[in-house]
C-alpha atoms as a printed R data frame, in Angstrom:
    type eleno elety resid chain resno       x       y       z
1   ATOM     1    CA   MET     A     1   7.028  21.887  11.212
2   ATOM     2    CA   VAL     A     2  10.212  19.981  12.118
3   ATOM     3    CA   GLN     A     3  10.117  18.053  15.240
4   ATOM     4    CA   PRO     A     4  12.757  19.558  17.675
5   ATOM     5    CA   GLY     A     5  15.562  18.027  17.287
6   ATOM     6    CA   ILE     A     6  15.226  16.215  13.695
7   ATOM     7    CA   LYS     A     7  16.599  17.888  10.490
8   ATOM     8    CA   LYS     A     8  15.183  18.966   7.740
9   ATOM     9    CA   TRP     A     9  17.811  16.741   5.238
10  ATOM    10    CA   GLU     A    10  16.612  13.942   7.303
11  ATOM    11    CA   ILE     A    11  12.537  14.121   6.828
12  ATOM    12    CA   LYS     A    12  14.195  14.499   3.212
13  ATOM    13    CA   ASP     A    13  16.014  11.458   3.361
14  ATOM    14    CA   MET     A    14  13.897   9.066   5.370
15  ATOM    15    CA   ALA     A    15  11.279   9.336   1.984
16  ATOM    16    CA   ASN     A    16  14.112   7.273   0.481
17  ATOM    17    CA   TRP     A    17  13.881   4.740   2.926
18  ATOM    18    CA   TYR     A    18  10.858   4.362   4.608
19  ATOM    19    CA   PRO     A    19   7.631   4.046   3.166
20  ATOM    20    CA   LYS     A    20   4.349   6.181   3.588
21  ATOM    21    CA   ASN     A    21   2.129   3.684   1.385
22  ATOM    22    CA   MET     A    22  -0.263   1.830   4.475
23  ATOM    23    CA   VAL     A    23   0.860  -2.211   2.782
24  ATOM    24    CA   GLU     A    24   4.406  -1.074   1.607
25  ATOM    25    CA   LEU     A    25   4.962   0.227   5.428
26  ATOM    26    CA   ALA     A    26   3.278  -3.040   6.863
27  ATOM    27    CA   ALA     A    27   5.586  -4.462   4.717
28  ATOM    28    CA   TRP     A    28   8.527  -3.042   5.380
29  ATOM    29    CA   TRP     A    29   8.088  -3.662   9.638
30  ATOM    30    CA   ALA     A    30   7.734  -6.891   8.719
31  ATOM    31    CA   ASN     A    31  10.811  -7.664   7.066
32  ATOM    32    CA   LEU     A    32  12.201  -5.691  10.418
33  ATOM    33    CA   LEU     A    33  10.621  -7.428  12.661
34  ATOM    34    CA   LEU     A    34  11.922 -10.827  10.753
35  ATOM    35    CA   ARG     A    35  15.265 -10.098   9.754
36  ATOM    36    CA   ARG     A    36  16.210  -7.804  13.276
37  ATOM    37    CA   ALA     A    37  17.058 -10.978  15.566
38  ATOM    38    CA   GLU     A    38  20.434 -11.220  13.062
39  ATOM    39    CA   PHE     A    39  22.003  -8.065  14.432
40  ATOM    40    CA   GLU     A    40  20.882  -7.322  17.700
41  ATOM    41    CA   ALA     A    41  24.719  -8.315  18.524
42  ATOM    42    CA   LYS     A    42  26.045  -6.378  15.841
43  ATOM    43    CA   TYR     A    43  24.467  -3.203  17.067
44  ATOM    44    CA   GLN     A    44  23.175  -2.710  20.554
45  ATOM    45    CA   ILE     A    45  20.689  -0.492  19.655
46  ATOM    46    CA   LEU     A    46  18.691  -3.447  18.421
47  ATOM    47    CA   GLY     A    47  18.656  -5.270  21.536
48  ATOM    48    CA   THR     A    48  17.808  -3.141  24.115
49  ATOM    49    CA   ARG     A    49  14.860  -1.403  21.668
50  ATOM    50    CA   LYS     A    50  13.869  -4.867  20.996
51  ATOM    51    CA   ALA     A    51  10.809  -4.950  22.556
52  ATOM    52    CA   GLU     A    52   9.711  -1.450  20.849
53  ATOM    53    CA   ILE     A    53  10.232  -2.171  17.247
54  ATOM    54    CA   ILE     A    54   8.377  -5.675  18.389
55  ATOM    55    CA   ASP     A    55   5.360  -3.730  19.740
56  ATOM    56    CA   ALA     A    56   6.023  -0.624  16.961
57  ATOM    57    CA   GLY     A    57   5.641  -3.713  14.276
58  ATOM    58    CA   LEU     A    58   3.151  -5.626  15.426
59  ATOM    59    CA   TRP     A    59   0.618  -2.633  15.871
60  ATOM    60    CA   ILE     A    60   1.882  -0.872  12.311
61  ATOM    61    CA   GLN     A    61   0.676  -4.787  10.765
62  ATOM    62    CA   TYR     A    62  -2.545  -4.893  12.520
63  ATOM    63    CA   TRP     A    63  -4.390  -2.098  11.282
64  ATOM    64    CA   VAL     A    64  -2.849  -1.607   8.410
65  ATOM    65    CA   ASP     A    65  -4.969  -5.114   7.738
66  ATOM    66    CA   ALA     A    66  -7.942  -3.532   9.815
67  ATOM    67    CA   ARG     A    67  -8.117  -0.862   7.629
68  ATOM    68    CA   HIS     A    68  -9.179  -3.621   4.621
69  ATOM    69    CA   THR     A    69 -11.715  -4.260   7.361
70  ATOM    70    CA   PHE     A    70 -12.957  -1.306   7.593
71  ATOM    71    CA   ASP     A    71 -13.743  -0.635   3.826
72  ATOM    72    CA   ASP     A    72 -15.060  -3.887   4.029
73  ATOM    73    CA   MET     A    73 -17.566  -2.330   6.335
74  ATOM    74    CA   SER     A    74 -18.104   1.014   4.156
75  ATOM    75    CA   THR     A    75 -19.289  -0.839   1.537
76  ATOM    76    CA   GLN     A    76 -21.267  -3.602   3.200
77  ATOM    77    CA   LEU     A    77 -22.970   0.336   4.987
78  ATOM    78    CA   SER     A    78 -23.208   1.979   1.682
79  ATOM    79    CA   LYS     A    79 -25.129  -1.137   0.443
80  ATOM    80    CA   TYR     A    80 -27.520  -2.025   3.313
81  ATOM    81    CA   PHE     A    81 -28.354   2.048   3.301
82  ATOM    82    CA   ASN     A    82 -29.184   1.937  -0.406
83  ATOM    83    CA   THR     A    83 -30.897  -0.908  -0.325
84  ATOM    84    CA   ILE     A    84 -33.466   0.197   1.881
85  ATOM    85    CA   SER     A    85 -33.239   4.023   1.351
86  ATOM    86    CA   GLY     A    86 -33.835   3.580  -2.676
87  ATOM    87    CA   ASN     A    87 -36.758   3.831  -4.476
88  ATOM    88    CA   ASP     A    88 -36.993  -0.820  -5.417
89  ATOM    89    CA   PRO     A    89 -38.871  -2.456  -3.122
90  ATOM    90    CA   SER     A    90 -38.433  -5.626  -4.919
91  ATOM    91    CA   LEU     A    91 -35.027  -5.791  -4.115
92  ATOM    92    CA   ASP     A    92 -34.066  -8.282  -1.736
93  ATOM    93    CA   PRO     A    93 -33.720  -7.152   1.851
94  ATOM    94    CA   PRO     A    94 -29.520  -6.555   2.245
95  ATOM    95    CA   ALA     A    95 -27.107  -8.529   4.540
96  ATOM    96    CA   PRO     A    96 -27.088  -7.452   8.183
97  ATOM    97    CA   ILE     A    97 -24.354  -5.365   9.336
98  ATOM    98    CA   THR     A    98 -22.266  -7.557  11.166
99  ATOM    99    CA   TRP     A    99 -18.628  -4.984  12.189
100 ATOM   100    CA   THR     A   100 -15.659  -6.669  13.778
101 ATOM   101    CA   LEU     A   101 -12.569  -6.089  13.678
102 ATOM   102    CA   PRO     A   102 -10.321  -8.665  13.283
103 ATOM   103    CA   PRO     A   103  -8.661 -10.827  16.539
104 ATOM   104    CA   GLY     A   104  -5.312 -10.892  18.281
105 ATOM   105    CA   THR     A   105  -5.498  -6.393  18.669
106 ATOM   106    CA   PRO     A   106  -1.906  -5.701  19.714
107 ATOM   107    CA   ALA     A   107  -0.934  -3.732  22.916
108 ATOM   108    CA   GLU     A   108  -1.393   0.568  22.377
109 ATOM   109    CA   VAL     A   109   1.646   2.140  21.860
110 ATOM   110    CA   PRO     A   110   2.496   5.640  21.986
111 ATOM   111    CA   PRO     A   111   2.502   7.822  19.461
112 ATOM   112    CA   GLY     A   112   5.779   9.239  17.388
113 ATOM   113    CA   ILE     A   113   6.115   5.320  15.515
114 ATOM   114    CA   GLU     A   114   8.320   7.250  12.172
115 ATOM   115    CA   LYS     A   115  10.548   9.355  15.029
116 ATOM   116    CA   MET     A   116  11.263   6.516  17.166
117 ATOM   117    CA   ILE     A   117  12.535   4.094  13.948
118 ATOM   118    CA   ARG     A   118  14.447   7.291  12.940
119 ATOM   119    CA   ASP     A   119  16.257   7.507  15.764
120 ATOM   120    CA   ILE     A   120  17.042   3.575  15.531
121 ATOM   121    CA   ARG     A   121  18.662   4.059  12.801
122 ATOM   122    CA   ARG     A   122  20.234   7.377  12.854
123 ATOM   123    CA   GLU     A   123  22.568   5.272  16.008
124 ATOM   124    CA   VAL     A   124  22.957   2.265  13.680
125 ATOM   125    CA   VAL     A   125  24.313   3.990   9.954
126 ATOM   126    CA   GLY     A   126  26.209   6.001  12.430
127 ATOM   127    CA   LEU     A   127  28.273   2.643  14.015
128 ATOM   128    CA   THR     A   128  32.044   2.345  12.750
129 ATOM   129    CA   ASN     A   129  31.397  -1.138  12.100
130 ATOM   130    CA   TYR     A   130  28.301  -0.264   9.957
131 ATOM   131    CA   ALA     A   131  27.718  -2.369   5.901
132 ATOM   132    CA   LYS     A   132  25.697  -0.888   3.787
133 ATOM   133    CA   ALA     A   133  24.481  -4.347   3.136
134 ATOM   134    CA   ASP     A   134  23.177  -4.504   6.503
135 ATOM   135    CA   GLY     A   135  21.071  -1.496   6.475
136 ATOM   136    CA   GLU     A   136  19.811  -2.823   3.052
137 ATOM   137    CA   ALA     A   137  18.833  -6.256   4.571
138 ATOM   138    CA   LEU     A   138  17.024  -4.049   7.578
139 ATOM   139    CA   GLY     A   139  15.612  -1.717   5.299
140 ATOM   140    CA   PHE     A   140  17.437   0.965   6.823
141 ATOM   141    CA   GLU     A   141  19.084   2.032   3.188
142 ATOM   142    CA   ALA     A   142  17.541   3.210  -0.254
143 ATOM   143    CA   THR     A   143  16.268   1.050  -2.808
144 ATOM   144    CA   THR     A   144  18.266   3.136  -5.918
145 ATOM   145    CA   PRO     A   145  17.552   1.064  -9.459
146 ATOM   146    CA   ALA     A   146  20.513   0.624 -11.898
147 ATOM   147    CA   ASN     A   147  20.371   3.163 -14.859
148 ATOM   148    CA   VAL     A   148  16.665   1.807 -16.571
149 ATOM   149    CA   VAL     A   149  16.292   2.291 -20.167
150 ATOM   150    CA   PRO     A   150  12.875   3.635 -20.185
151 ATOM   151    CA   SER     A   151  12.127   1.595 -23.497
152 ATOM   152    CA   GLU     A   152  12.014  -1.642 -22.150
153 ATOM   153    CA   VAL     A   153  10.037  -0.996 -18.695
154 ATOM   154    CA   LYS     A   154   7.115  -2.735 -18.686
155 ATOM   155    CA   PRO     A   155   5.374  -3.175 -15.259
156 ATOM   156    CA   THR     A   156   2.807  -6.106 -14.640
157 ATOM   157    CA   ILE     A   157  -0.527  -6.142 -12.663
158 ATOM   158    CA   GLN     A   158  -2.003  -8.684 -10.867
159 ATOM   159    CA   ILE     A   159  -5.970  -7.242 -10.436
160 ATOM   160    CA   THR     A   160  -7.959  -8.267  -7.466
161 ATOM   161    CA   ALA     A   161 -11.647  -7.608  -7.322
162 ATOM   162    CA   ALA     A   162 -13.752  -6.525  -4.528
163 ATOM   163    CA   ALA     A   163 -16.357  -8.864  -3.480
164 ATOM   164    CA   HIS     A   164 -18.993  -5.602  -3.388
165 ATOM   165    CA   GLY     A   165 -18.898  -2.187  -4.313
166 ATOM   166    CA   TYR     A   166 -17.228  -2.392  -7.682
167 ATOM   167    CA   ALA     A   167 -14.232  -2.041  -6.343
168 ATOM   168    CA   ALA     A   168 -10.998  -3.949  -6.892
169 ATOM   169    CA   THR     A   169  -7.424  -3.737  -6.177
170 ATOM   170    CA   ILE     A   170  -4.263  -3.386  -8.576
171 ATOM   171    CA   THR     A   171  -0.554  -4.067  -7.340
172 ATOM   172    CA   VAL     A   172   1.655  -2.807 -10.198
173 ATOM   173    CA   SER     A   173   5.386  -5.148 -10.226
174 ATOM   174    CA   ASN     A   174   8.234  -3.495 -11.755
175 ATOM   175    CA   ARG     A   175   7.899  -0.493 -11.783
176 ATOM   176    CA   SER     A   176  11.822   0.485 -11.936
177 ATOM   177    CA   GLY     A   177  11.287   2.809  -8.544
178 ATOM   178    CA   ILE     A   178   8.655   4.465 -10.231
179 ATOM   179    CA   GLU     A   179   5.176   5.796  -7.660
180 ATOM   180    CA   MET     A   180   2.787   6.998 -10.122
181 ATOM   181    CA   TRP     A   181   0.833   4.940 -12.542
182 ATOM   182    CA   ASP     A   182  -2.099   5.837 -14.544
183 ATOM   183    CA   ALA     A   183  -4.910   2.900 -15.510
184 ATOM   184    CA   TYR     A   184  -7.088   2.685 -18.034
185 ATOM   185    CA   LEU     A   185  -9.914   1.168 -18.465
186 ATOM   186    CA   LEU     A   186 -11.693  -0.878 -21.299
187 ATOM   187    CA   ARG     A   187 -15.334  -1.471 -21.224
188 ATOM   188    CA   LYS     A   188 -17.616  -3.898 -23.580
189 ATOM   189    CA   GLY     A   189 -18.133  -2.213 -27.578
190 ATOM   190    CA   GLY     A   190 -16.292   1.456 -25.680
191 ATOM   191    CA   SER     A   191 -12.414   2.239 -26.215
192 ATOM   192    CA   TRP     A   192  -9.812   2.831 -23.643
193 ATOM   193    CA   THR     A   193 -10.226   5.459 -20.875
194 ATOM   194    CA   LYS     A   194  -8.210   6.258 -18.297
195 ATOM   195    CA   PHE     A   195 -10.053   6.545 -15.244
196 ATOM   196    CA   ALA     A   196  -7.380   6.444 -12.434
197 ATOM   197    CA   THR     A   197  -4.035   7.992 -11.276
198 ATOM   198    CA   CYS     A   198  -2.362   6.497  -8.279
199 ATOM   199    CA   SER     A   199   1.072   6.305  -6.122
200 ATOM   200    CA   GLY     A   200   2.729   3.322  -4.571
201 ATOM   201    CA   LYS     A   201   2.864  -0.683  -6.317
202 ATOM   202    CA   LEU     A   202  -0.335  -0.690  -4.602
203 ATOM   203    CA   ALA     A   203  -3.344   0.857  -5.174
204 ATOM   204    CA   GLU     A   204  -7.625   0.353  -5.329
205 ATOM   205    CA   VAL     A   205  -9.820   1.981  -7.650
206 ATOM   206    CA   THR     A   206 -13.338   1.909  -8.011
207 ATOM   207    CA   ILE     A   207 -15.789   2.125 -11.348
208 ATOM   208    CA   THR     A   208 -19.376   3.789 -12.303
209 ATOM   209    CA   PRO     A   209 -20.785   0.600 -13.447
210 ATOM   210    CA   THR     A   210 -22.712   0.616 -17.023
211 ATOM   211    CA   THR     A   211 -25.854  -1.148 -15.355
212 ATOM   212    CA   PRO     A   212 -26.085  -0.290 -11.335
213 ATOM   213    CA   GLY     A   213 -26.738  -3.351  -9.771
214 ATOM   214    CA   GLU     A   214 -25.073  -5.897 -11.990
215 ATOM   215    CA   ALA     A   215 -21.338  -7.258 -12.158
216 ATOM   216    CA   GLU     A   216 -19.589  -5.988 -14.870
217 ATOM   217    CA   GLN     A   217 -16.446  -7.800 -16.902
218 ATOM   218    CA   VAL     A   218 -13.683  -5.018 -17.889
219 ATOM   219    CA   GLN     A   219 -10.458  -5.032 -18.751
220 ATOM   220    CA   ILE     A   220  -7.251  -2.659 -16.883
221 ATOM   221    CA   TYR     A   221  -4.003  -1.947 -18.193
222 ATOM   222    CA   VAL     A   222  -1.501   0.791 -16.574
223 ATOM   223    CA   GLN     A   223   0.984   3.082 -17.424
224 ATOM   224    CA   LEU     A   224   3.396   4.299 -15.795
225 ATOM   225    CA   ARG     A   225   4.592   8.402 -15.262
226 ATOM   226    CA   LYS     A   226   7.332  10.391 -14.486
227 ATOM   227    CA   SER     A   227   7.462  13.956 -14.462
228 ATOM   228    CA   ASN     A   228   3.645  14.477 -15.566
229 ATOM   229    CA   SER     A   229   5.004  11.973 -18.875
230 ATOM   230    CA   ASN     A   230   4.488   8.726 -19.699
231 ATOM   231    CA   PHE     A   231   7.092   6.213 -18.639
232 ATOM   232    CA   GLY     A   232   8.451   3.286 -20.341
233 ATOM   233    CA   GLN     A   233   5.730   0.435 -21.556
234 ATOM   234    CA   PRO     A   234   2.044  -0.026 -20.748
235 ATOM   235    CA   SER     A   235   1.464  -3.178 -18.738
236 ATOM   236    CA   GLN     A   236  -0.228  -5.962 -20.545
237 ATOM   237    CA   PRO     A   237  -4.159  -5.583 -19.928
238 ATOM   238    CA   ASP     A   238  -5.539  -8.087 -17.550
239 ATOM   239    CA   TYR     A   239  -9.626  -8.774 -16.999
240 ATOM   240    CA   VAL     A   240 -11.303  -8.556 -14.099
241 ATOM   241    CA   THR     A   241 -15.330  -8.044 -13.059
242 ATOM   242    CA   PHE     A   242 -16.580  -5.589 -11.111
243 ATOM   243    CA   ASN     A   243 -19.305  -6.437  -7.951
244 ATOM   244    CA   PRO     A   244 -21.626  -4.832  -7.061
């Protein structure tokens, strides 16, 4: 349901400039906090609502970072539980559970951050002295890629293995505005197999190991997808070692 006072077109338009992916959302707010002061003299609302903007940005950045801590906690708990509840008494005792939040917990903010920043953005872009270049600097304008030749698009990837849980994070750059992508996996002695479909710049993936309890090195590449079809060239494959 659309909230009272909010037009449906505003929701659709917001999807073009306001990220939904948590990691990208934290980066968007980091940029706004960095650039806001440059424009508060020109756009008064950026000054009068300065405290709300800063509190919201700090809150989002902290809890996105904390989410990664929770992911590590979940992996830690799974290993702890499975080691003790399993069928192998020869395993070493698991490390004790240690769950703590990152330091520097920010002040609570009221619900509705997305509506708050939409209202601020609406006032800024509605002013007669608004410049699109200012909006681009603040993150208030959609990023519209230039005409793209699909055959020339080749994403690049960076893969970071998690410490536990057969998990890794894939960061995909040079996507030319394409959101969806498939990840393909090559095990030793095997063939390329699609094992994940993701969206956005960054995603966490997991694998089922060939031999449970042992680390496994594999190759991964990414293929962009648009309108249910492959788009552009596949990325260069990269090696990663998944840890138990």
